[in-house]
C-alpha positions in Angstrom: 71.1 45.6 -33.2 74.3 46.4 -35.0 76.3 43.9 -32.9 73.4 40.9 -33.6 73.5 41.7 -37.2 77.3 41.5 -37.3 77.4 38.3 -36.0 75.3 36.4 -38.2 77.1 38.3 -41.6 80.6 36.3 -39.9 78.2 33.3 -39.5 77.0 33.4 -43.3 80.1 34.2 -44.5 81.8 30.7 -43.9 78.6 29.3 -45.7 77.7 31.8 -49.0 79.2 33.4 -51.6 80.8 36.8 -50.5 78.1 38.0 -53.4 75.2 36.9 -51.4 77.0 38.4 -47.8 77.5 41.8 -49.3 73.6 41.6 -50.2 72.8 40.8 -46.8 74.6 43.2 -45.3 73.3 46.3 -47.8 69.7 44.7 -46.6 70.5 44.8 -42.9 72.2 48.4 -43.1 69.3 49.8 -44.6 66.9 48.8 -42.3 68.5 49.3 -39.3 69.4 52.6 -40.0 65.9 53.4 -41.5 64.5 52.0 -37.9 67.6 54.0 -35.7 66.3 57.0 -37.8 62.5 56.9 -37.5 62.1 54.8 -33.0 65.2 56.0 -31.1 63.8 53.5 -28.9 64.4 50.4 -30.3 68.2 49.7 -29.6 68.2 45.6 -30.1 66.5 42.9 -32.5 64.1 41.4 -29.9 62.6 44.9 -29.5 61.6 44.9 -33.9 57.8 45.0 -33.9 56.1 44.1 -36.8 55.5 47.8 -37.7 59.0 48.3 -38.1 58.7 45.6 -41.2 56.2 47.4 -42.5 57.5 50.6 -42.6 60.8 48.9 -43.9 58.5 47.6 -46.8 56.8 51.0 -47.7 59.9 52.6 -48.0 61.1 50.0 -50.6 58.6 50.7 -52.8 58.4 54.8 -52.3 62.4 54.6 -52.7 63.8 55.4 -56.2 65.9 53.4 -58.2 69.3 54.3 -59.4 68.2 54.5 -62.7 65.0 56.3 -62.0 61.9 55.1 -61.2 60.9 53.0 -58.4 62.5 50.0 -57.3 61.9 46.0 -59.1 60.0 44.0 -57.5 62.4 41.1 -57.5 64.4 44.1 -55.9 62.1 44.3 -52.9 61.6 40.8 -52.8 65.6 40.1 -52.5 65.7 43.1 -49.7 62.5 41.3 -47.8 64.0 37.9 -48.1 67.3 38.9 -46.5 65.6 40.2 -43.6 63.6 37.4 -43.3 66.6 34.7 -43.4 68.7 36.9 -40.9 65.4 36.8 -38.6 64.9 32.7 -39.1 68.6 32.3 -38.5 68.6 34.4 -35.2 65.2 31.7 -34.1 67.3 28.5 -35.3 70.4 30.2 -33.2 67.9 30.5 -30.4 70.2 33.5 -30.2 69.1 35.8 -27.1 68.3 39.2 -29.4 65.6 37.9 -31.6 62.1 38.9 -31.8 59.6 37.1 -29.8 57.6 35.8 -33.0 57.9 35.7 -36.9 57.7 39.4 -38.0 57.8 38.8 -42.3 55.1 36.7 -43.7 54.9 35.9 -47.5 52.1 38.2 -47.4 54.9 40.9 -47.8 56.6 39.9 -50.7 55.1 41.4 -54.3 54.1 38.8 -56.9 57.1 38.0 -58.8 57.1 38.3 -62.7 58.0 35.1 -64.7 59.2 36.5 -67.8 60.2 34.1 -70.5 64.0 33.9 -71.7 65.1 36.7 -73.9 66.3 34.7 -76.5 67.5 35.5 -80.3 65.7 33.3 -83.0 67.8 31.4 -85.5 67.7 34.3 -88.5 69.5 36.8 -85.8 71.8 34.0 -84.2 72.9 33.3 -87.7 73.5 36.9 -88.0 75.9 37.4 -84.9 77.9 34.5 -85.5 78.1 35.9 -88.9 79.3 39.3 -87.8 81.4 37.9 -85.1 83.3 35.9 -87.5 84.0 38.7 -89.4 85.4 40.4 -86.5 89.5 41.4 -86.7 89.5 40.9 -83.0 90.3 36.5 -82.2 88.8 37.7 -78.6 85.1 38.7 -80.0 85.0 35.8 -82.3 86.3 33.4 -79.7 84.2 34.3 -76.8 80.8 34.7 -79.2 81.8 31.0 -80.5 82.4 29.8 -76.9 78.9 31.7 -75.4 76.9 30.4 -78.3 77.6 26.9 -78.2 79.1 26.3 -74.7 75.9 27.6 -73.2 78.0 28.9 -70.7 77.4 32.2 -68.2 79.9 34.8 -69.0 81.6 34.0 -65.6 82.1 30.3 -66.0 84.0 31.9 -69.3 86.0 34.3 -67.5 87.4 31.0 -64.9 88.3 28.9 -67.8 92.1 27.9 -67.4 94.4 26.8 -70.1 93.9 23.1 -69.1 90.2 23.2 -69.6 90.1 21.7 -72.9 89.8 17.4 -72.5 90.3 14.7 -74.5 87.3 11.6 -73.8 88.2 8.9 -76.2 87.5 10.4 -79.3 85.8 13.5 -78.9 86.7 16.7 -77.2 85.5 18.3 -74.3 85.3 22.0 -72.6 85.6 21.6 -68.7 83.6 24.7 -66.9 84.8 25.4 -63.5 82.8 25.7 -60.7 80.3 28.6 -60.6 76.9 29.6 -60.0 75.6 26.0 -59.2 78.6 25.2 -57.2 79.1 22.5 -59.4 81.2 21.5 -62.8 81.1 20.2 -65.6 82.2 18.9 -69.0 80.0 20.0 -72.1 81.1 18.6 -76.1 83.8 20.8 -78.0 83.0 21.6 -81.4 85.8 20.9 -83.6 86.0 24.4 -85.1 86.2 25.8 -81.4 88.6 23.0 -80.8 91.1 24.9 -84.0 90.0 28.5 -82.3 91.6 27.6 -78.8 94.1 25.6 -79.9 95.1 29.0 -82.1 94.3 31.5 -79.0 97.0 29.3 -76.7 98.8 29.1 -79.7 99.2 33.2 -79.4 99.2 32.9 -75.1 102.6 35.3 -73.8 105.0 32.9 -72.1 106.3 33.2 -68.8 102.4 34.2 -67.1 101.7 33.3 -63.8 97.7 33.0 -64.6 96.6 29.9 -65.0 93.4 31.7 -66.7 92.6 31.0 -70.3 91.8 34.3 -70.7 94.1 37.2 -70.0 94.8 40.7 -71.0 98.7 41.9 -70.6 99.1 39.1 -67.4 95.9 40.3 -66.1 92.1 38.6 -66.3 89.8 39.4 -68.5 86.9 41.6 -66.8 83.4 41.0 -67.9 82.9 44.3 -69.4 85.2 43.2 -72.5 82.7 40.0 -73.0 80.0 42.6 -73.3 81.9 44.8 -75.4 82.4 42.1 -77.6 79.0 40.9 -77.9 77.4 44.7 -78.3 80.3 45.2 -81.1 79.0 42.1 -82.7 75.4 42.7 -82.4 75.5 46.7 -83.8 77.6 44.8 -87.2 74.8 42.8 -87.8 72.2 45.2 -87.3 70.4 43.5 -84.2 70.5 46.3 -81.7 70.7 45.3 -77.8 72.3 41.8 -77.2 73.6 40.6 -73.6 75.9 37.6 -73.1 73.3 35.8 -71.3 70.7 36.2 -74.0 73.2 33.9 -75.9 73.1 30.7 -73.5 69.1 31.6 -73.7 69.3 31.3 -77.6 71.6 28.0 -77.5 68.8 26.2 -74.6 65.8 27.3 -76.7 67.4 26.2 -80.1 68.4 22.9 -78.6 64.8 22.4 -77.1 63.0 23.3 -80.3 65.2 20.3 -82.3 63.9 17.4 -80.1 67.0 17.6 -77.2 65.7 16.3 -73.9 65.3 18.1 -71.0 67.7 16.5 -68.8 70.5 17.0 -71.8 70.3 20.5 -71.4 70.1 20.9 -67.9 73.6 19.2 -68.1 74.7 20.9 -70.8 73.7 24.3 -69.2 74.7 23.4 -65.1 71.3 23.2 -63.7 70.9 21.7 -60.5 66.8 21.0 -61.0 64.7 20.6 -63.8 62.1 23.1 -62.8 65.1 25.4 -63.8 65.2 24.2 -67.6 61.5 23.7 -67.9 60.8 27.2 -68.7 62.6 26.9 -72.2 59.7 24.3 -72.6 57.1 27.1 -72.0 59.2 28.9 -75.0 58.6 25.9 -77.4 55.7 23.9 -76.1 55.3 21.8 -79.3 52.1 20.1 -78.3 50.6 23.8 -77.9 51.6 24.4 -81.2 50.6 21.2 -82.6 47.2 21.5 -81.0 47.0 25.3 -82.3 47.3 24.6 -85.2 44.9 21.8 -85.8 42.5 23.5 -84.6 43.3 26.6 -86.5 42.9 24.7 -89.9 39.3 23.9 -88.6 38.6 27.7 -87.8 39.8 28.7 -91.4 37.5 25.9 -93.0 34.5 28.6 -91.5 36.0 31.4 -93.9 36.3 29.3 -96.7 33.7 27.2 -96.6 30.3 26.9 -95.2 30.6 23.0 -93.5 30.5 23.2 -89.9 33.7 21.9 -87.4 33.9 18.0 -86.5 31.8 17.6 -83.7 34.6 17.1 -81.4 36.0 20.5 -82.0 32.4 21.8 -80.5 31.5 22.3 -76.9 28.2 20.6 -76.1 26.5 24.0 -75.4 27.3 25.8 -78.8 26.4 22.3 -80.5 23.1 22.7 -78.8 22.4 26.4 -79.9 23.2 25.9 -83.2 21.0 22.5 -83.5 17.8 25.0 -81.7 18.7 27.5 -84.5 19.1 25.4 -87.5 15.7 25.5 -89.4 14.1 25.9 -92.5 11.5 27.2 -94.3 9.3 25.3 -95.8 5.8 26.0 -97.8 3.9 26.4 -94.5 6.5 25.9 -91.7 9.8 25.0 -90.7 11.9 22.0 -90.5 13.7 21.5 -87.3 15.8 18.6 -88.0 19.3 18.6 -86.7 21.7 18.7 -89.5 23.7 15.4 -88.2 20.2 13.8 -88.5 19.4 11.6 -92.0 16.1 12.6 -93.4 14.2 9.6 -95.0 12.8 12.4 -97.9 15.8 13.6 -98.7 15.7 12.3 -102.2 12.5 12.2 -102.4 12.1 14.2 -105.7 15.2 12.4 -107.3 13.0 9.3 -106.7 10.0 10.6 -108.2 8.8 9.0 -111.9 8.5 13.1 -113.0 12.0 13.4 -111.9 14.8 14.3 -115.2 18.0 15.3 -115.3 20.3 15.9 -117.6 24.3 15.3 -118.1 25.3 18.1 -117.1 24.0 17.7 -113.7 26.4 14.6 -113.2 28.8 15.8 -111.0 26.2 16.7 -108.4 24.0 13.2 -108.7 27.6 11.7 -108.1 28.7 14.2 -104.8 25.2 13.3 -103.8 25.5 9.2 -104.5 28.8 9.6 -102.5 27.3 11.6 -99.3 24.9 8.8 -99.1 27.6 6.3 -99.2 29.7 8.0 -96.7 26.6 7.5 -94.5 25.8 4.2 -95.0 22.6 5.4 -96.7 21.8 2.3 -98.8 18.3 3.1 -100.6 19.6 6.6 -101.3 22.7 5.3 -102.6 20.6 2.9 -104.7 18.3 6.1 -106.2 22.0 7.9 -107.1 23.3 5.5 -108.7 20.4 4.5 -110.8 20.2 8.0 -112.1 23.5 8.1 -113.2 23.6 4.7 -115.2 20.2 6.3 -117.0 22.6 9.0 -117.7 25.7 6.9 -119.2 22.9 4.9 -121.1 21.8 7.9 -122.9 25.1 9.1 -123.6 26.2 5.8 -124.9 
């Protein structure tokens, strides 16, 4: 079993990143040690059974994490995925030492959470930048400016070289080296950032063998220094815990809130697929917001006035229930006329010869006249016009 696993790791080392290979080795080592300890009869991969996969999965779910508590379900999914990849690759290679059938199924994977990216709102982002600009450390100022405005990953910032700033036409761009997505890209460089980068290079010691932009005493700056810079600025701004990657999410959220297209955001962030960028559309879905506030206004109207919702905002069943329940008491019974239907006797008193009105009722008569006009009730409108005309004649 160990020989088969070592051969597999040697093969994937030529195509995958070292970190990915290391994770695969950790998974296979855990699985092999657990299987060898509990089932000494298994000496090769071909002897593995479904029960060994189920036992490993249960062990992962019960195993405590380094910081306490159970392993995160994403970690469990990653380990099972690495194991399934190993077994599938052996099947693709038609290896002699392979199980006779598929052992890891989709149903083995815990349901993955899909949390939205954590970002800073506009007020918090402004506080962070203001605190960073007041910091005496030039690296802190530059790091937060670049992470906030270029949207790069922490590893991409550490990989910037001294020739990263290029001029294309009349504008300056920042070349971000090959990173997580195996691609490089250019992002627009803000003039203020260009000035800060020029000042950083101006104070760069001469004779350094490294062509990296960020060095400390001739050695590459490590990730912990970036984290410390962000943490320091966040504390000064009174924001609590902020990570470098949150600044990347913040830029993307700010961009989509201000109308930037998904394609442009994907190019800015270096996403290889739009599905990676659409997660930010879930944060700032303007269509959902517009529809929500439109309906909210209609709902709020219920509490302000006794008027009912417009017909398009009411479901068919609710409308049916309302019509059945809308009954008005009369002297010897009830009127069951639906409220949306007109009644020819609605102004019967106003058309009676014994009806008398005075000037203080003029606003009410005008509203009734306007209501009749809006409903196209010509005869009813004429009745109230006649009453208003007689009021004007008496007043004159």
